[in-house]
Each structure stands twice: as structure tokens, then as C-alpha cells.
N, C-alpha and C positions, 0 to 999 in steps of 0.2 A: 504494500500500500504506500501511498505518497508520504504520509507521516503518521506514525502510530499514536501521536498525541490526540488525533481526532479520527478514530477508526470507523468512519462512515462515509457515505457519499457527501462530499462537501456541498453546501448550498449557500450561495451568497452572491457577491459581486463587487464592482468598483464603488467606492464610497469616498466622497470628497467633502468632509466636514469643514475643511478650511474655507470652503466657498460659502459657509453659512454662519450665522451668529450662534452664540452659545445656547440661546433659549430653544433652538431647534434640536439640539443634540439629544436631550432626554426623550423627546418625542420619537426621534429616530430609533433609539434603543427599544422603546415600547413597541414600535411597529415591527422592528426586526424580530423580536421575540414572537409576535403574533404570526409572522410569516415563516418561522422556523429557520431564519437566517443564522448561520453559525460561522461564516467566514466573510471577512471584508477585506478587499484589496485597497490598500492605502498608499498614498504618497506617489502616485503615478506621475503627476505633472506639478510637483511642488518645489522644483529646484530653485526658482527665484525666491520663494518664501523661505526655504531652508538656508540659502547662502546669499546674503545681500552684498558681499564683496569677497575678495580673494581669500581672506583669512577668518571670516566670521561665519559661524554656523548656529542657526536658531532652530533647535529641534525640540524645544519644550512642548510645543503644541502637539507634536507627534508622540512624545512621552505620554501626555495626558490622554490622547485618543486611544492609543494601544491599551493603556491601563483601563480606561473606561469600558472599552469593549470587552476586555478579558474578564473584568469583574462581573460582567453580565453574560458570560458564557459564549462570547463571540471571539473567535481567533482572527489572526491577521495574516494575510498574504502581503508581504512588505515589498513594495516596489522601491527602486533606487532613485527615482525622480528625474532621471537623466534623459527622458524622452524629448525634452525641449529645453535648450539652454536659456539662461537669463539675459535680459536686454543689456545689462552692464557688461556682460562677458562679450557680447557681439560688438559693443562700442569700443571697448578697450583692446580687444584681440580679434580683429577682423578675419584672421586666418580660419576662425571657426565657421565662417559663413560659406555656404556652398556656391559653386559656379555651375550653372545649368548647361544643358547640351548645346545651347546657342551661344555659350561663352559669356553669359551675363552673371555678374556677381550679385548674389542675393543681399537684401537688407534683413534686419531683424523682423521676424513675424512668423506666424503659423507654428508648426511643430515639425518633427523630423527634419530639422533645419541645420544640423551640424555636419560639417565635413568629416567623414570617418578617418581621414588622414591628417586632421588638424592636430598639431602638437598641443594646442590649448585644450581641445576636447579630450585628448588622450591623457592629459594631466589631471584635469578637474573631475572628469566623470568617474574614473576608478578611485580617486581620492574621496569623492562623496560616498561611493559604495563602501569604502573602508571605514569611514566615519560611522556610517549606519550600522555596519556589521559589528564593529567594536562596541558600539553603544547598546545594541539589542541582542548581543550574543547569548545572554543568559535569560532573556525574557521568556517566560513560559507560554505567552500568548502568540509568539511568532511561529508560524508553521512552515513557511516556504518563502524564498526570495524570488522576486519578479524583476529582472534586469530591464531597465529602460522600458520601451513599449513599441511594439510593431515595427521592428527595425526594417528600414528600406530607404530607397532613394539614392541615386547615383550622383557623384560629383566629378567635375572635370577641371579642378583648379590646379595650380602649379604644384602644390603638395601632393595631389593625387597623381599628377604626371610623373613626379620624381619617384613616388611609391610604386607606380606601375613599372617603371624601368628597373627598379630593384627587384620587384616580383618576377619580371621576365628573366633577369639574370639568374635568379634562383631556379627558375623553371627550366631554362634552356642551356644555361652555362656559357654558351658562346653565341656570337652573332651569326656565325655560319649555321648553327642549328636553328636559330630563330628564323633566319632568312629562308631556310629550306621549309620549315613548318608553315610559314606564311606565304610561300610561293612568291617572294617579292620581286622576282624578275618580271612578273606581270606589271605593266604600267610603270616601269622604271622606279620601283620602290626599294631597291636594295639598300640596306642600312649598313654604314661603315662605322658608326659610333652610336653607343646607347643613347646619347643625348639627342640624337636626331629623331627619336621616337616620341610621338605626341599621342594623347588620348584620342580615340576615334569618336568624334562628335560631329555636330553639323558645321563645324569650321574645318573639318578634315575629311573623314571617310564616310560619315553617315548623313542621312537625310530622311525626311518624311517619317519621323517617329521610329527609327530603327532599321531602315534599309541601309545597306552598306556596300561599299566597293570591295572590301576585303573581309570576308567572313572570319578568317583566322584571327585577325587583329581584334575585331569586334567581339568575337567569342572569348578571347583571352581577357578583354577588358571586363566582360561580365563575370568571368571567374575571379578576376582581381577584385572587383567591387564587392562581390559576395564574400570573398575572403577578408577584405578590409573591414567590412561591417562586423563580420564574425570575430575579428581580432578585437574590436571595441567591446563586444559582448564578453569575450574571454578576459580582457583586462579587468572588468568589473567582477566577473566570476571568480577569478583568482584572488582578488582582494577579499571577497566575501568568504571564500573557503579558508582563508588564513585564520579567520575568527570563528566561523561557524561551519566546520567540516561536517557536522551532524545534520545540517539542514539542507534539503534539496534546493536547487536553483533552476529556474526556468526563465524563458521570455515568451511572449505570446506571438505565435506564428499566424499566418493568414491564408491557410489552405493552399491553393494552387498559385499563390502570389508568384509572379514571373521572375523577380529580380534576384532571388536568393536560392541557393542550392540547399534545400532543407535536409536532404539526406546527409550532407556534409555537416550542417549545423547540428543535427540531432545527436551526433557523437559527443557534443559538449553541453547538452541539456540533460539534467538528471531526470526530468520528466517532460514530456511534450505537452505544451498547452497551445490552444488556438482559439481564434475569434470567428464565430459562425454567424454570418449575416446574409442569408438568402433573401431574394426578393419574393414577392407573392407568386410570381410565375417561374421561379427557379425550379427545374425538375427535381422532385424529391430524390430521384436516383443519383443526381449530381451531388446533392448534399451528403447522401449516404456514402458516395465514392470518396468524398473529401474526408469524412470521418475515418473511413478505412485507410486512407492515405496517411492521416496523422497517426493512426495506430501503427501503421507499417513503418514509420520512420525509426522506431526502436523495436522492430521485430516482434510486434504484438503486445508490447507493454501498454497497460491502460494509460490513458491520457487525460488531460484536464480540458474541459470546456470552460475556457477562461472568460469569454464574453459571448453573450447573445442578448438580443433585446426582448423584454417581456411583452412588448407591444409593437413598436414601429421604429424604423431608422429615421435619421434626419438628413442623410446625405445622398440617397438615391433619387432619381428623377421623380418617382412616384412612391411615396412612403406610406404604403398601405398598412393598415392595422392587421395584426394577427387575429384571425377570426376566433371566436370562442372555442377553446379546446386545443388550438393549434400550438400555443406556447408549451403546453404539457406534452402534446404529441411530439413536437420537435425536440423537446428535452429528452424524452424517452428514446427518440431516434439516436441521439448522441450516446446515451447510456447503453443502448442495445449494441452499439458498434464499438464500445470500449471506453467510454468516458467514465471516470470515477468522481467527477464533479459536475455540478450544474450551477453556473455562475452567470451573472448578468452585468451588462453595462446599461444602466447604472442603477444604484439602489435608491437614490433620490434625484429627481429631475433638476438639472441646472436652471438657475434663474435667468441667466443671460448668455450671450455669445452663441456660437453655431450649434451647440448641442442642447440648447434649451427645449427643442422639440423632439429630441431623442427619448424614446420610452424609458420608463423606470418603474421599479416596484412601487415606490411612493411617487405619485403624480403631483402635478402642481396644486391639485386640490388639497393635498397635505394630510389626508386622512385615509383610513382603511376601507371606506365605503365606496370602493370602485371595483369594476369587473376585474381589472388587471390584478389588483391586490388580492382579491378573493381567490383567483386562480393560482397566484403565486403561493399563497398560504396553504391551499389544498395540496399543491404539489410538494411543498415542504414536509407536510405530514406523511404523505405517501413514501417519500424517499427515506424518511426516518424509519419507517416500518420495514422497508425492503432492503436497507443498506447491508445488513449482515450477510445476506445470501448473494448479493450482487458484487460487493466490493472485491476488487482484484480478480474477478472471474475473467477468463480468457476466451477470445473468439477463436474457433478452430475451423480452418478452411483447407480445402484440398485443391483449390484453384487460385492461382496468383496472376496478377496483371502487373507488368513492369512499367514503372514511371521513372523518367530520368530527366532532371532539369537541364543538364548540358545538352542532351539530345534535343530537348525542346528549344534551347537557344539556337542550336544549329539549324533547326527547321525554320524558326522564326526569321533568322538572318539570311536564309537561302535566297539566291537570286532567281529562283524558279523551283518547280515548273508552274506553280499556280499560287495566287494570293489567297485562294479559298482554303488552302490546307491549314488547319488549326489542330495542333498536336493534342491539346487537352480535349477538344471535341471528339477527335477520333478515338482516344482512349475511352472517353465516356460512352461512346456508342457500344463498345464491347462490354463495358461494365453494365450498362443499362440492360443489355440482353440477358446477362446473368441475374441481374436484379429482378427482372420480370419473372424469372424462373425460380426465384427464392433460393438461389445458390450463393452460399457464402464465399466471399472473395477477400484475399489479402492483396493490398497494394504494396509492391516491393521495389527496392532499388536494385541496381546492377550488381551490388556487392552481396546481396542476400543469397544464403544457401538455398538451393532449389530442391534438395533431396526430399523434403517433406511434402512436396506437391505432386499431384497426378497430372495437372494441366498447367502450363505456363503460357501466357499470352503477352506478346510484346508488339502492340500496334505501332506502325511507322517507326521502326527501329533504324532510323536514318544513320545514326552514328554508332558504330560498333567499336567499343573500347577494347584496349589491348587485353587479350585473353578471354573475352566474353564469348566469342564464337565457340571456343573450345569448351567453355563451361556449358553452353547450350547443347553442344554435341554430346557431352558426357551425360547430361540429363536425359536426352532422348535415347541414347544407347542403352541406358538401364531401364527403359520402359516408359519414360514420360511422353506426354503429348505436348508438342510445342506448336504455337501458331504465331506467325507474323504476317505483315501486310505489304502492300505496295510501298515504294519509296523507302525500302529497308536495305541495310547493308551497303549504303552508298559511300560513306566516308569514314575516316578514322577520327581520332580525338582532335586532330589539328584541322579538321574539316577538309582534308585532302581526299580526293576520290580514290577509292580502292580500284586499281586498274585490273583489266582482265574480264570485265563484264559484271553487271549487277546480278545478284545481290552480294557481290564481293565475297567476304569471308563466310557468308552464309550459304554460298552456292552449293557446296557439297552436301550440307545438311538438308537443304530444301530440295535438291535434285532438280533444279531449274536454272535457266539462264534468261534474264530479262534484257531484251535487245533495245527497246525504246519505251518511252513513257509519253502517253498522250494526255494532254490537259484539256478537259472538256469545258466549254463555256457554261455558265450557271444554268442556262435553259436546256442544255444538251443532256441526254441520257443514253445509256446503253443497257444491255440486258445480260444477266447471268442465266444461261440455259443449262439446266442440270442434266448430266449424263444419266443419272438415276436419282429421282427425288429422295430427299430425306424421309424417314418414316412419318414424320409429322408435318412434312413440308409440301411445297408446290413445284411445278415444273420449271417456272421461270421467275426471276426477280429483277427489279430495276437496280441499276448502279450508275455511278457518275463520278465527277470531279477529276480523278486520275485513273488511267487504265494502263497497266504495264503490259507490254507485248512480250510474252514469255514463250520459251521453248522447253520441252521436257528433256531432262537429263537423268532419267531414272524415276522421276515422280509420275504419278497418275493424275490425269485430268478428272476433276470432280464436276466442274462446270466450265462452259465455254462462253465466249462473247457471242451475242446474238445479232450484232449490227456492225456496220462500218466495214472498212477494208480488212479489219482483223477479225471479222466474223469467223467463228469456228476455232480460233486460237484459245488455248487454255486460259481460264480466268480464275479458277480455284483449283489448287492441287494438293495432293497429299503424297508423302514420301516415306516409305518404310525405311527406318534407319536404326540398325541394331534391333533392340527389343521394342522400340517405340515408333512414333510417327511424327513427322514434321509437316505442318500445313502452311500454305501460302494463299492469301486472299489478295489478288492482284489489282483490286479496285475498291472503291468505297460503296458497299451495298446498302440497300434499304434495310430498315430495322427488322423486318420480318425474316430476311435471310439470316441475319446474325442470331436472332432468337432460335431459329430452327437449327442452325449450325451448332450453337452452344448446347442446345438440348441433345443433339446427336453426340457430341463429344463427351458430355457429362454422363449420358446413358452408357456409353462404351466403357467408362471408368466406374460405373456403379455409383455415381454421385447423385443422390436423390434428395429432394426437399422434404422437410417434415410436414409442411403445409402445401396443399395443392395451389399452384399459382392462380391468383385472382386479381383482376385489374384493380389497382389502387391499394392493395394490401401488401405492405412491406413486412418481411420476416427476417429477423436476425437472432443469433443465439450466442450465449456466453456460458462457459462451463467452469465449475469450481467444486473441488472436493467430491467429484463423482456425480454432481447434480448439474443438469443443463437447463437453463432458463431460456425459453423461446419468447421473443418479443413480437407480438402481432400488432402492427401499427396500421390503422385504417386512415388513409389520406383522403377518403371520399367524404362527401357531405351527407351520406346516408349510410345506414348500417350495412355490413357485409357478413356473409357466412363463410367462415374458414373451415375447409374440409381437412381434417387431420389424418395422419397415418393410423395404423391399427392400435396404437398405444393409448393408455389412459394418462391424463395429466392433472396436476393440481393448479387451479386458477389461483394465483398468489394474491390477488386483490379480493376476490369473493370467498376464497378458501373453500371452493367447491371442486369436486372431482369432475372432469369433463372427458369425453371420448367421442369419437366419430366426427363431431363438428362443434363449433362454438361461434356465437354471434359477437362480432366486434362492433361497438357503437360507432356512430358517425364521428369522424375525427377523434376516435377513441383508441384505447390501448388495452390489450389483454396480455398478461404475462403467465405463461404456462411452464410449470416446473416438472421435470421428469422425476421419477422415483430415484432415491439415493442408490448408488451402486453398492 
């Protein structure tokens, strides 16, 4: 568990008492108790309050707040306050201010506004963390450390340019190696001195929000920026651990946020935490996928839901309310997929500035007689009741989907073949097909051990890193099923094409050769014509976006293209390799094909759902001490009947035994526990 001081599912969220007068604090405590709040995240954006100048620290207000909460049974998730630097710091030390991609030096304002390679930031941020850790190292109310807040944002200043050159020297060693990796004989870019290298921004290599002339340069700058921000986190982490080695340290991630390589970051977080803010129209399978991704960052370890809104956001174009029951439903979705906390931003609505219309447990009305508060209080009671059996339970999956941030950067930076290719969307298409079948999935990185899985899916594996093809070959040789797609096996880690024909290093495993890639216009479609329909499928399906023109080199054609000059060429193949099978989907098919394909692959491996697939009904399971809890989540506005397998289960909320089927209320939740082993 995260911290044995509080052995339950933590329930709480961000709390900013410094924004309020003292007469409000007692009312906060009263309402927190009514709602079952037992953890408050403090000090997220209080740097200016805490440190009015270089040498003065005013932390008495924080002493009083932590003590007041603890005396009332509420623990603290203590942030380091470094998510936004003070105005005095920006005025006196302008090196802390970022330079944007257009080369403009920022002024003070906003947040996430510090250059990660600023000497000033790297001096004062870890110093603040050290002051806090030394001060609260023995406080019984502090559960966990929260470094900064939602790290992100690139900088292109002179300090970053110098840091980039040093980073490159460490990575490549020599200019000859760098020039080869970047293919700098293209467009007369050969570098003879490290000082000739500048950041790739809109004054040099990039334009249009990320398009680039040199993918290798831009790819390395993204690696460098992710590493630079990670170094800032680690500076604070190290200072905290000097004083409180017994307390876990985290920072809140942002799901599929594009700028940081979270698999690399995860190695330095004691527990993963993340902020979940779907829109009203976000597919529920997408949110489920991101929960699974956050769980996968540390190989299945339970994570923290650090932020969600109890009602609505303030920053989306259309900030819809969560309909009655949806806050509870989406909270259980997080728990079902591995969360051991349910926490909100925010506990009390701000009175001013841009977050004053962001939802909160305590609304501007200031009392408990609101729909939102009643729902939060009811959920708090349920979580208290269920915590012992859910806490630290693990999700068990036999299917894995590979997700890799560097592969994503490479695709995003690619100068072709189509602007329509979105890596995250393609990954989600495969996840969504399994989600509809109620098949549990682990989202894994390229370093993950694959031996525990029956099926591994790596959509659009454009970049094949050193040794990864051999890892996949070993997985299939021992009986695994592997599937990848169009635009895979194209480049190495430097974004240099693997010569000899696509899919490069994957060619032997897949038993195919891809000669050309056709990019279809948005209105264009082709067909997948099945050689033999799947058991649950149809004869033909629609496909589009990209179509690889492939030749068989040992693989078997499962489907062929139905149109254009490459009609009759293989479009879906499978290849017997050792004891296993490698599949290739050479285009982007319609959802029905992926659902039928995933159903076929899972059936071959004997992977079956506990609950028969039903539209709008999500199913996820967690196991602990021989007991498996199945979460049935109804995302529809009317009740649905869930058809179970042949076993009997205990409904954990009603405490009734159920078998055969169970009704799940509209936007409701049913938790079914198996018998103890």
C-alpha cells in the first residue's frame, strides 16, 4: 500500500486554505468530516507565500494547517510548492523565465513558467523541498510528498541550448557519431563544433507546431527536454529523501501528455499519480486505457488518482456538468483499473482567478446542501466500507498493448506519409476493441517483460529500438501471439530508416515485405476482403488512411484489399513463427474488424470474459489474497442486465449472492466478489 499510516483507499483532494480567511477553516473541517475526506493535498502553489525573498521562509501557516487537519483525522499529501515561481524571483533572476518556440522571452505570469535548465530554479526549488522535508520529517500527519505539479512545457533559451549540447555529448560522445545519427549531410548540416548546434525551434528547424526538417534533431530535443524536467523533479526528490526516506514521493502525471516520456519518469516515482479530466464526450474506453497506462508505468503497481473534478472543469471549451451518478461511476472506473485513491481538484471552490468555476466538493454556496456534496459524501462512505478488500489488489491481464513515447514523437515528427496518422488514436482503436469484449489489458512499455502475456499488440511500431525485435521474436517463438500494424519497423532510435525493405527488423518475424505505402485522402476508403470470415465476423470490412502494399515471405494472407490497383494484395497476414504466431494489419480498419479480430485471437488463447459483452457496460477486475472483485460499470442512462458466467458471486454493496445475471443501474456500479480461494 502507499503508506501504512492510512491503510484504506484515500479520499480527498487539493485544499488551498491560504486562499481563505481563518473563519472558513473550521467550516471546512466540519464538511470534510461529513464527506469522509481523510487526505488533503496542501501547498501546491504557495511558493510566493512561503518564500518572500532569497533567505526568508514563512511556513507557520503550513504548520498550523497540517496540525489542524491531523487533529481532526485528516492526513496531508504535502506538495513542495514549486509549480510556479514567485514574481520577485523572475524580476531578480530572469534566467528562470522560459523562451518559447518562437524565441520570445516570457515575462512573469501563469504557472509552469520556469526554465528547467535555469540555475536559479535548480537552486531554489530543491532548497525549498529540503526546507519542507527537514521541517515535517517527523510529523505524523504527512503521508506522501507531491513534487511540484504537472511538470511540462519546453524551453529554448541559451541555458537550454548549452544543456542540450552537453546532453548530446553524453549521448553520442563524438561529433562524427552525432552527424551520422542525424544524417547531417542532408541540406549541408554537418557540424564541426558542438557550439554550432542550436535548439530546433521555429527560428531553426521547426514550424507549424512541431513539423521539422530534421527528425533526428527534433527527436533528441524532446528526449532532452523530458530528461531536463525529470532532473528538476529528481533534485527535489533527492532532497526530500535525505530527510524522509520512509515517505513515498510522487508528482502528478497527465495521462497521455505528449511532452514527457512517462515510462522513463516512472522509474523515479515511488508511486504513480495522475490527473483525470475527460470531457463529457470522451470515450469511456479512452479513459479506461489511460488508467491502464498509468498502472502499467510501474508494472501493475496500484496508482493514485490525484485529481478529478467532482462536477465540471473550467478550462475546456464546453465545461459540462457530470450528470448525477457519473462522479461515482468514474471514480469506481479508476479504482477498478488500479487506483488506491480517489482525490479531487478541488475541495473548496476558489473565489477568484481562472479556477473559480472549476468544480469542488464545497461549492460557492458554502454548505453541504448541494447535489455534488451529497454524492461526494455517499461515495466517501462506500469507499470506507470497501477499502479493506480492494486496497492493493492487482489487475491480472493476459493481453498487453505496447505504448512508447519516443515512438510517438517519431511518428508525430515524421514528414509523411499522412497528417491523419495519430499514434494515440491508433493505439486506442485496438484497446477499444478489447474493451468492448470485456478483456483485461495491460499497457506496457518496450522494457516490460512479455513472458506473462499470451497476446502482445504493438500498433504502429514505427521505431524499433535496439534489441526489441529480438525480444518480440523470443516471445512468439515460445508460443505468444504478436500483432503489429502498418507503418511499423520503419526506423531505429535515431529515426534513420532501416534499409532492406519495410518492416525492417520485423520482416523475418512477420514473414512479409512491404514495398510501398499508400496514403488515402480523408474521403477515400478501401476494403478488407476476408479469405475466410472470422467465426463471429463478416466477409468484408472498410479500411483507410494508410495501406501498405505487402508481399508474402512465409506469412499467410488472412484478408486482401478489395479496391484500387493493389486489389487482391494481402492486407492482413499471419505468420507461424516457432510455437507462436505473428500478425500484421497493413491498414487502419473499421472498428468492427478489430473487434472480430480481437475476439478471434482471444478465443484461440482461451481468454474469456467473466461478463458477456454488453454495449455501455464496462468490466474490470482486481485480485487480492485469492479473492477477485469484478467491477461492473454501466455508462448508459438506463439500467442494463449483465449476463454472468456459471459462477455465483457476492454483491459487495447489497451483500446478496447473485448468479446467472445481475441488473446494473443507470450510470451505476455493481461490485461482485468471487469466493475466497
